[in-house]
PLY file of the C-alpha trace (Angstrom):
ply
format ascii 1.0
element vertex 326
property float x
property float y
property float z
element edge 325
property int vertex1
property int vertex2
end_header
86.25 -2.22 158.76
85.17 0.15 161.50
81.79 0.73 159.87
80.87 -2.94 159.94
81.89 -3.23 163.56
79.97 -0.12 164.55
76.87 -1.43 162.81
76.69 -4.31 165.28
76.18 -2.11 168.30
74.18 0.24 166.13
71.58 -2.51 166.29
72.11 -2.84 170.03
70.78 0.66 170.64
67.94 0.56 168.15
66.45 -2.91 168.22
63.47 -3.43 170.51
64.16 -6.29 172.93
62.35 -9.47 171.96
61.80 -12.74 173.77
63.96 -15.53 172.41
62.62 -19.04 172.79
65.58 -21.28 172.08
66.83 -24.69 173.06
67.86 -24.55 176.68
65.26 -21.82 177.33
67.59 -18.85 176.98
65.47 -16.25 178.75
65.51 -12.51 178.38
66.41 -11.26 181.86
67.58 -7.78 182.79
70.70 -8.96 184.55
73.84 -6.83 184.55
76.46 -8.76 182.59
79.18 -6.08 182.53
80.00 -2.53 183.51
82.22 -0.01 181.75
83.18 2.96 183.91
79.97 2.37 185.89
77.85 2.19 182.71
75.90 -1.06 182.85
75.35 -3.59 180.07
72.23 -5.70 180.50
71.74 -9.26 179.35
68.56 -8.14 177.59
70.59 -5.73 175.46
72.89 -8.51 174.33
70.05 -10.88 173.50
68.15 -8.19 171.58
71.11 -7.79 169.24
71.72 -11.47 168.58
68.10 -12.65 168.56
67.91 -13.54 164.88
71.26 -15.34 164.98
70.15 -17.30 168.03
67.17 -18.54 166.11
69.43 -19.69 163.29
71.64 -21.53 165.78
68.57 -23.16 167.29
67.39 -24.34 163.89
70.75 -25.59 162.63
72.43 -27.09 165.71
72.32 -30.89 165.72
73.27 -31.46 169.37
72.81 -29.65 172.67
76.58 -29.36 172.95
76.86 -27.67 169.56
74.00 -25.33 170.44
75.60 -24.37 173.77
79.02 -23.78 172.20
77.73 -21.62 169.35
75.41 -19.67 171.65
78.15 -18.95 174.17
80.51 -17.76 171.42
77.82 -15.50 170.01
77.01 -14.00 173.40
80.69 -13.41 174.19
81.25 -11.67 170.86
78.16 -9.50 171.31
79.28 -8.59 174.81
82.67 -7.49 173.51
80.95 -5.30 170.94
78.76 -3.77 173.65
81.80 -3.07 175.81
83.51 -1.38 172.88
80.38 0.69 172.35
80.38 1.89 175.95
84.07 2.78 175.81
83.50 4.86 172.69
80.48 6.51 174.27
82.52 7.49 177.31
85.22 9.01 175.15
82.61 10.80 173.05
81.22 12.39 176.20
84.67 13.57 177.25
85.13 15.16 173.84
81.62 16.67 173.88
80.57 14.98 170.66
77.25 16.49 169.60
74.34 14.79 167.85
71.59 16.86 166.25
68.01 16.16 167.26
67.17 15.78 163.58
69.54 12.82 163.28
67.91 11.09 166.21
64.40 11.65 164.93
65.30 10.48 161.44
66.63 7.20 162.83
63.57 6.67 165.01
61.35 7.44 162.02
63.07 4.68 160.08
62.51 2.31 162.97
58.84 3.29 163.07
58.58 2.50 159.37
59.54 -1.11 160.07
56.18 -1.52 161.83
52.77 -1.58 160.19
51.51 1.36 162.20
52.23 3.66 165.15
50.19 1.53 167.56
52.26 -1.56 166.79
55.48 0.43 167.22
54.42 1.79 170.62
53.21 -1.63 171.71
56.63 -3.07 170.93
58.22 -0.36 173.03
55.92 -1.07 175.96
56.56 -4.79 175.69
60.29 -4.08 175.85
59.76 -1.93 178.94
60.94 1.19 177.20
59.53 4.62 176.52
60.02 6.78 173.47
62.34 8.93 175.55
64.42 5.86 176.38
64.71 5.05 172.69
65.72 8.61 171.84
68.44 8.51 174.49
69.78 5.17 173.29
69.79 6.42 169.72
71.67 9.57 170.71
74.28 7.50 172.53
74.72 5.28 169.52
75.27 8.24 167.22
77.80 9.73 169.63
79.85 6.52 169.59
79.49 6.18 165.84
80.56 9.76 165.16
83.60 9.43 167.37
84.67 6.17 165.72
84.25 7.53 162.19
86.02 10.79 162.99
88.94 8.95 164.61
89.23 6.67 161.60
89.18 9.67 159.26
91.95 11.41 161.19
94.05 8.25 161.23
93.68 7.86 157.47
94.81 11.48 156.97
98.02 10.73 158.88
98.97 7.76 156.71
101.07 8.02 153.56
100.98 4.90 151.38
104.26 4.51 149.48
104.48 3.34 145.89
106.68 0.45 147.03
104.02 -0.79 149.44
101.37 -0.64 146.72
103.56 -2.65 144.35
104.41 -5.15 147.08
100.72 -5.62 147.88
100.02 -6.27 144.20
102.79 -8.84 143.99
101.82 -10.56 147.23
98.15 -10.75 146.23
98.44 -11.28 142.50
95.84 -14.08 142.60
93.19 -11.48 143.46
93.73 -9.88 140.07
93.45 -12.99 137.94
91.22 -12.58 134.90
89.51 -15.74 133.67
89.15 -16.56 130.02
86.17 -14.77 128.50
84.51 -14.13 125.16
82.35 -11.30 123.84
79.33 -12.97 122.25
76.45 -12.10 119.93
73.48 -14.28 119.12
70.54 -14.66 116.82
67.75 -16.40 118.72
64.36 -17.68 117.60
61.91 -18.71 120.27
60.41 -22.18 119.75
59.28 -25.21 121.71
61.28 -28.40 121.43
60.00 -31.32 119.35
57.40 -29.25 117.47
56.88 -28.07 113.92
57.65 -24.61 115.26
61.12 -25.84 116.30
61.72 -27.41 112.89
60.87 -24.14 111.16
63.15 -22.21 113.51
66.03 -24.60 112.85
65.56 -24.25 109.10
65.38 -20.46 109.33
68.57 -20.16 111.35
70.36 -22.51 108.99
69.39 -20.17 106.14
70.71 -17.21 108.10
73.95 -19.04 108.88
74.49 -19.65 105.16
73.82 -15.96 104.46
76.41 -14.97 107.08
78.99 -17.32 105.60
78.27 -15.73 102.22
79.11 -12.30 103.63
75.95 -10.99 105.33
76.52 -9.00 108.51
75.69 -10.98 111.66
74.64 -7.91 113.63
72.32 -6.67 110.89
70.58 -10.05 110.71
70.29 -10.16 114.49
68.50 -6.80 114.46
66.02 -8.15 111.90
65.42 -11.67 113.16
66.59 -12.25 116.75
63.94 -12.49 119.46
66.34 -12.17 122.40
67.20 -9.11 124.51
69.98 -7.18 122.80
68.62 -7.79 119.32
68.35 -4.07 118.66
72.08 -3.83 119.43
73.00 -6.47 116.91
72.29 -9.47 119.12
74.90 -8.55 121.70
75.10 -10.74 124.80
78.34 -9.23 126.02
81.38 -10.56 127.86
80.88 -14.08 129.20
83.07 -16.26 131.37
82.96 -20.04 131.37
79.77 -21.17 133.05
77.87 -17.94 132.45
75.92 -19.37 129.53
73.68 -22.44 129.68
75.64 -25.66 129.01
74.28 -26.07 125.47
75.79 -22.68 124.53
78.78 -22.41 126.87
81.14 -24.92 125.30
80.34 -23.91 121.70
80.92 -20.25 122.53
84.35 -20.92 124.00
85.33 -23.19 121.11
84.69 -20.45 118.52
87.45 -18.28 117.12
86.95 -14.54 116.74
84.61 -13.66 113.91
83.36 -17.23 113.45
79.66 -18.16 113.57
78.54 -21.34 115.31
76.40 -24.12 113.95
72.70 -23.86 114.82
72.35 -24.67 118.54
69.30 -25.77 120.50
68.18 -25.02 124.06
64.88 -25.62 125.81
63.70 -22.14 124.86
64.63 -22.05 121.20
67.43 -22.10 118.65
70.58 -19.98 118.50
73.40 -18.84 116.30
76.44 -17.54 118.21
79.29 -15.37 117.07
82.38 -14.41 119.08
83.54 -10.85 118.43
86.55 -10.97 120.77
88.40 -13.42 122.99
90.51 -12.73 126.06
92.66 -15.53 127.41
93.13 -16.01 131.15
95.57 -13.41 132.47
96.26 -11.02 135.33
95.32 -7.37 135.51
98.39 -5.19 135.26
99.68 -3.16 138.17
98.72 0.06 136.39
95.14 -1.18 135.97
94.59 -1.96 139.65
96.87 0.49 141.41
94.06 2.92 142.22
92.10 0.10 143.85
95.02 -1.09 145.97
95.99 2.20 147.59
92.69 2.76 149.47
92.72 -0.88 150.59
96.17 -0.51 152.14
95.12 2.79 153.67
92.06 1.20 155.23
94.06 -1.71 156.64
96.67 0.57 158.18
94.01 2.86 159.62
92.13 -0.14 161.04
95.29 -1.36 162.74
95.94 2.04 164.29
92.30 2.34 165.31
92.46 -1.01 167.09
95.56 0.12 168.97
93.85 3.37 169.94
90.74 1.54 171.11
92.88 -0.95 173.02
94.54 1.92 174.82
91.14 3.36 175.71
90.08 -0.01 177.09
93.19 -0.31 179.25
92.38 3.10 180.71
88.75 2.13 181.32
87.28 0.20 184.22
85.71 -2.88 182.63
84.09 -5.59 184.76
82.43 -8.67 183.24
79.98 -10.74 185.26
78.69 -13.08 182.54
0 1
1 2
2 3
3 4
4 5
5 6
6 7
7 8
8 9
9 10
10 11
11 12
12 13
13 14
14 15
15 16
16 17
17 18
18 19
19 20
20 21
21 22
22 23
23 24
24 25
25 26
26 27
27 28
28 29
29 30
30 31
31 32
32 33
33 34
34 35
35 36
36 37
37 38
38 39
39 40
40 41
41 42
42 43
43 44
44 45
45 46
46 47
47 48
48 49
49 50
50 51
51 52
52 53
53 54
54 55
55 56
56 57
57 58
58 59
59 60
60 61
61 62
62 63
63 64
64 65
65 66
66 67
67 68
68 69
69 70
70 71
71 72
72 73
73 74
74 75
75 76
76 77
77 78
78 79
79 80
80 81
81 82
82 83
83 84
84 85
85 86
86 87
87 88
88 89
89 90
90 91
91 92
92 93
93 94
94 95
95 96
96 97
97 98
98 99
99 100
100 101
101 102
102 103
103 104
104 105
105 106
106 107
107 108
108 109
109 110
110 111
111 112
112 113
113 114
114 115
115 116
116 117
117 118
118 119
119 120
120 121
121 122
122 123
123 124
124 125
125 126
126 127
127 128
128 129
129 130
130 131
131 132
132 133
133 134
134 135
135 136
136 137
137 138
138 139
139 140
140 141
141 142
142 143
143 144
144 145
145 146
146 147
147 148
148 149
149 150
150 151
151 152
152 153
153 154
154 155
155 156
156 157
157 158
158 159
159 160
160 161
161 162
162 163
163 164
164 165
165 166
166 167
167 168
168 169
169 170
170 171
171 172
172 173
173 174
174 175
175 176
176 177
177 178
178 179
179 180
180 181
181 182
182 183
183 184
184 185
185 186
186 187
187 188
188 189
189 190
190 191
191 192
192 193
193 194
194 195
195 196
196 197
197 198
198 199
199 200
200 201
201 202
202 203
203 204
204 205
205 206
206 207
207 208
208 209
209 210
210 211
211 212
212 213
213 214
214 215
215 216
216 217
217 218
218 219
219 220
220 221
221 222
222 223
223 224
224 225
225 226
226 227
227 228
228 229
229 230
230 231
231 232
232 233
233 234
234 235
235 236
236 237
237 238
238 239
239 240
240 241
241 242
242 243
243 244
244 245
245 246
246 247
247 248
248 249
249 250
250 251
251 252
252 253
253 254
254 255
255 256
256 257
257 258
258 259
259 260
260 261
261 262
262 263
263 264
264 265
265 266
266 267
267 268
268 269
269 270
270 271
271 272
272 273
273 274
274 275
275 276
276 277
277 278
278 279
279 280
280 281
281 282
282 283
283 284
284 285
285 286
286 287
287 288
288 289
289 290
290 291
291 292
292 293
293 294
294 295
295 296
296 297
297 298
298 299
299 300
300 301
301 302
302 303
303 304
304 305
305 306
306 307
307 308
308 309
309 310
310 311
311 312
312 313
313 314
314 315
315 316
316 317
317 318
318 319
319 320
320 321
321 322
322 323
323 324
324 325
């Protein structure tokens, strides 16, 4: 989505440049790596955005060749994002996109909060060779690009009409996304006890007594309220809907082997002893079209808008003067 893409160069404007010590001694140097309509993009800007990812690559690469390949891909991707940012900024200037001072100050305030104190924040700025005015200007530029991108996306979405046929076709083509696994709605009565102790023996005997009471007609939920020591006891021992694998192994298979309204044998886990009861079962199935229709329409709308946005941005790039020196 546009928002996720914008967030990448959002960081480019707001992060303070940091030195990256990585394999191959990738140095932070203020070298011009590209220009967009005479706006420069510095190598330091690129590295400041990808610094944390570079560290991950350094720590996880097993060979110099792997490190070089992954680093080069990361730098190229970040450069493309920076170029896109500059193109949007240029268009925002043409359209006189305005950013309130309050927005800028709020963003800088949040950045300040990431430091322990004001002195540390200012020291980081000085180390990066920037002033507070520089940071304000970068922040303003970022917001201009962001506002333009979001407004363009909004306008594109307003132009699109998603037909009922396209929604149905999407559902049919992506039916696996709407698969519902088998699940059961479970209650329990649980007594806390340590394994291989007299306490455990007493708990086992007590739950066996309760199981016999339930089979004789006592209400499981009422007994859970009186005796269970697990969360949900006050609600009749409710655990809720569970899919296979949600419960610990000692409880999972028994729960899925129970029929509705049937109480399990007394079960043991490391923490104590349990009685389970399944209130309702749902076999594996697919959500119906009616159930998911309202989720599908905005997804199609977003995809169509994204496609049109990319075409619009591509046209802006073709009309821009972009030179890459990296």
